[in-house]
N, C-alpha and C positions, 0 to 999 in steps of 0.2 A: 503493500498498497505505497509506504515512503517513499519508495522508486517509484511509483506511479505519479506521486505528488509533484516529486524532484522533474519529471519528464514533462508535467502539465506547464510549470512556472517555467521551464527552461521555452518550453514550446510558445508561451506567452509573450516573454521577453523577447523570443528570436522574431513575432511578429511585430509590436512596437519596433524593432530595433532595426528589421532590416526590409518589411514590406513599406514598398515607395507609397507617398502619402495618393498619388495619384492612381493608385490599385481598386480604390474605391467604386464600384461602377453607380453612377445615378441611375434613378427610375426611366428616363428618358435616351438613358446608355445603353439600357440591357439588351432590349432587340437585336440590335445590330450586331454587340459583343455577344449573344449566345447565338446566334445562327451561326456566327465566324466559327465560334469553341467547338460548337454541338456540328458541326462539318467534319471534324477529325474523323477518319476513314475507321478507327479502331471502335468508333460507337457507332458504326454502322447503324443509320441511320434513326437514331431510339426516339421514343416520344417524351415532351415535357412539358410541363405548363408549373408556370410561377406566376402566384397570386398576393394581392396586398390583403393580408390579414386584417386589415381593418374595414376595407371598403369590399371585400370581393372580390374587385376590379381583376380582370386578367391583364397582365404585365405582360408576358409572355409564353407563348405555345407554338408547338412544334408537333406536328401529328399527332394531338392532343385527343381528337374523337378518335382514333384507331386502335382497334381492337390490340391489346400485346397479353402476353404471360407475364403477371404481376411477380410471380415464386412466391418469396415470404410475404410481400405486404397482403394476403390475403390474410394475414392474423392481425390487420388494422381491422378490419369484415368482424373477425373472432371478436377481436377486444371491445371493441364497440358493442356488439352482441350482446357481450355478457353483462357489462355497464346498463345496459337497455334492459335487458328481463329477469337480471337475479340480485341478488340480497349481496354487497362486497363482503358482508360480517359473515356470514354463512361458512359454517364450518362439514366435513361430510367424514361420517364415521364409518367404521367398518366392524363386527362385532361378528367373531366364530365361538358358536359355543356346541359342549355335547346336547344331544338331540332329547327329549322328554321319552321318548323310545328308545328302546337298545336299538347299538350300530345303527344310528342316526348322527350326522353333521348336520350345524343350521349356520349356514351364513349370511348372515344380516346386512347388505351393502346399501351404499347409498351415492351410488357410481362415483367414488369419489378418484376425480381425475389425477391425483397427487401422489397414490401409491405406484413404485416403480417396479419396472418389470425384470430389472437387475440388481441384486443384492450389494455387488460392491459400490455400483450408482448409488444406490440409497445409503448406504453408511456414509460415503465422501459428502452427499448432501443433507445428509441427516434426515432421512425420508424413510418412510418406513418400504419393506419390500415383498412382493406377492410370495418369493419363494419363503423368505422368512417365516409367514402366515401359515403357508402350505406344509412346511414343514414343522413347525409346531402344533397345528393341528393333527398330522398323521402321527406325532409323537402322541396325542392324547387319546387318540383312537386305540392305539396299540397297550397301552396302559390301561385301559378299562376295558378290552377284552382279549386279554392273556395272550397280548402279543400276535393278533389275528389280524387282519386285515381283510377278510373276505366279507360279502355279503353288505356291503357297507353301502348305504344311501347316504348323497351331500343335499341336501334341498338347500337353496340358495335364492338370496332376491337382490336387488340393486349390483348386478355385476355389469361390466362392459363382456359383451360377447368372447374379446381377445381376451381377457382377465380366464374368462372359464375354460378356452381352450388351452391356456398356457397354466393353470391349473392343474388339469387333465395331462398335462404332458409331464409335469413338475413330477409328479405322482405316480404316471406310469413307468417312468423311469425307474423308479423306485419299489414297483411291483407291485404298487396300489390303484388297482382300477374301480372306483366305485360307481355308481350308478348315479348319475347327475339329473337332478331335479328342480326346474325352474318354480318358484312359487312367487306367491305376493307377498308385500311387507308385514301383512296381518296375520298368513298362515306360518310363514317363519320367525313370528315374533310368539307365536303360540307356543311354536313346539321347540322353542331353545330353553335349555335346562341349564348345565353347567357352564361356567364362562370359560373359555380357554385361551385365548387370544384377541388383540384387537389393534385399532389405531384411530386417532384422530387426526385429520389433516389443519394444517394450518388456515386462518381466516380466505377465502375467496381470493381478498384484494392483493393477498401476497403470492397468492397462485397465479392471479393475473399480471402481476408484474414480473414473476419468473419467466410466464410464455411470453410475455410483448420484449421483453430485455435481452433475454437469451435466445429468443426464435424457436422454441419447443416445443415438435411437430405434433407428436401426443398429447401435447396440455391442449394445443387449439384445436385440435381437432375434437375432442373431449368436451372441452367449453363452450364448443359452439354447438355439439349435440343436448347439451344440459338448455343451453341457452334456447334451441330450435324447441325443447320441450315444454320449456315455461313460456313461449310464444302461443304454444296452443297449437304448434307442429308436431310432424313425427321425430322420433328419434333416432334420425337417420341424414343421410346427406341430401337426400330429397326436402326434409324438412329445415335442413341446413340453408340449404338454395333459398327456399322460399322466407325464410327468415332475415337472410342478408336483402332478399328481394324487398321486402315490405321496409327493411327500416331503409333504405335509399327511400323508394317512395315516399315514406314519411317526412323524408326530407327534401319534398320536391325535387330530387334529383332520379333524373329518368333510369332505370334498372335493365332497359332491355340490353345495353350492349355486354352486362355480367355474364359469365358464363362460370358458375362454383361448383367445379368438378370436387372438389375440398375443402375443408377451411385451413390447412395448414399452407398449400403453396407448393408441396410436392408435387402434384399433378402437373403434366403439360398441358394438359386441357381446361386449364382455368385461363379465362381472360377477361380482361377489363379496360379501360380507357384512362388515361392520366387526369382525363375532364370530371369522370366520374369519383376517384379516389382523391384531386383535389379538391371537388367542392366538401366532399365527407368530411376532410382536415380541416376545411374550412367550417362548418357548418358545427361541428364538434369541439372545436377549441374553446371558446367562449360560456359551453353551455354545462353549469356545476356538474352535471352528472355524468359527463365525460372527464370530471377533472383528473381522476386514477390514471385514464389513459396517457392523457399528456404525459403526468411525473413519470409513467413507467418506462417510457422511452428512451433507449440509449442517449447519452452523450457524444457526441463527438469530441473523442480522444480522453475520453473521462468515464466511459460504462457500457456494459455490453457489450454485444456485436459493432458497438462504433469507437471501442476502449481503446482500439490501436490505430483507428483513421484519423486522417488530418493532422497526426503528430508532426509528420515532415512536409506530405502533400501540399497542404496550406494551413498553419500554424496559426492563422490570424484566425481560421473558425472554429480553434478547439474551445469547447465548452459553450461555443453557442450555436451548435446544429443540436436539434432531438429528433431523431428519426427512425425509421425501421425500416432494415436492409433485406434483401432476397437475392437470393443466388440459386442459378439452376446451371445446369452443362448448357452453355450460350443465350444464359440470361444473367444480367445483373440490373438489380432495383434497386431503387434508394425514395423513400417520400416521407415528409414530415416539415419541419418547422426551422426556420433560419432567422438570427437575428442580425438588421443589417441598419445601424444608427438609431434613427428616429421610429424605426418598423420592425414589422414582421414579416416574414413571407411563408405561404405554406408553397412548399415543391411537390413536385412529382417526377421520377424520371426514369423509363422503362425502356433500358438495352437490350432486346431479347432477341436480336439479329446478331449478334456479335460472334468471333470465332471459339469454337468449342475449346477447351481445357482451362485451367488452372491461371497459365502465365498470361492468357487474354485478359481473363477476366480481372486479373488484379491490378494491370493496365487501365483496363475499364473503370472500376473503383477509383483510382488513382485520379484520373481524369475527370471526374464526377466532383472525385473531391475539390480538385482545383477549380470547375466550375464555380461550386459553392464557395469559395475561397474569395473570389471575386465580389462579392457581395456580402459577406459576412464580416461585419468591422464596425460595434458598437462606440469603440474610442476613436476611430478616425472619421474626422470630419472631411478630410479634403473630398473630392468627387471627380473621376475622369468624363471628360469631355466624349461629346459623339467622335469628334475628329481626331480623336488619339487612335494610333493605334493599337490592335490588340495581338499577341505574342501567339 
């Protein structure tokens, strides 16, 4: 942590000390400058929009109505859906008990998205793991059944289908193959006897913060499904897509160019426009309901998936950009907010036609960071004129 603080301070000192006073683009200079900067061949004709955060006026746009792959920018929709439909203070519990009847095990879940599928990852992150719950459940059954694991029925409620499949796989590798029976939460409660093991998640606000800051795919998909159910839609991707569409419609944003194949952004079938994403970010910025989302966004050069960005490419932007990153092979995206002297801009950049490979993606990220560095400068009053050349 100390090293990161030192790095940030050095970057800020560098920004103040070596960036030319003329490097800050005025509002009037942005269109011509951005047009030239975005013509770089490595960006491969990206889509971009820049919106004045106060007026909502589009300051710059390029291909902003073109459907593009958003990658993990889909998690912006997931985060907004969570705060629209769920209580940030919610806590998810999972309780495993021996059944009232002999040879029964009962799992009472609440669709906890926080339980990790990996024990090592869970210990590192101070989360509970599915393998831990599964092992302790199996041990308790052995103890009360004289070491036998035959003819066991596991009644469960409130579990994701993937968790059920992983439980079965974990147990099968250890010779335990119970009959799995899905039941309602009421039936699970009536059939529970002696408590064996369980877990409670941190508040939903903490889970949301982690999902946005570190771009966790599983959390995004699971939180979106919970949001869809709370919105009265189906507890699957169809319900998620409908929920996303309803959110846009409620903000008077046309959702017809949104294609939501998943909530995490992993699918290359997802499509969105820079205009849709820009308008959504503008609408939620000053709405108190979505304040937690804004606060969860990674900060350039400081936190989350942006902690290593801008430090060398655009040091003047360190600490001034809050944004969600996105990466797929052949796609690099970034969307969020950037401070610029007396104003804040909303920006969306979708570069989804770039060359494949990590080296190309890295160069594109650097290029996007440098572009934002041309407008991120709260303490530099000078402006660049329209007549100035763009390097």
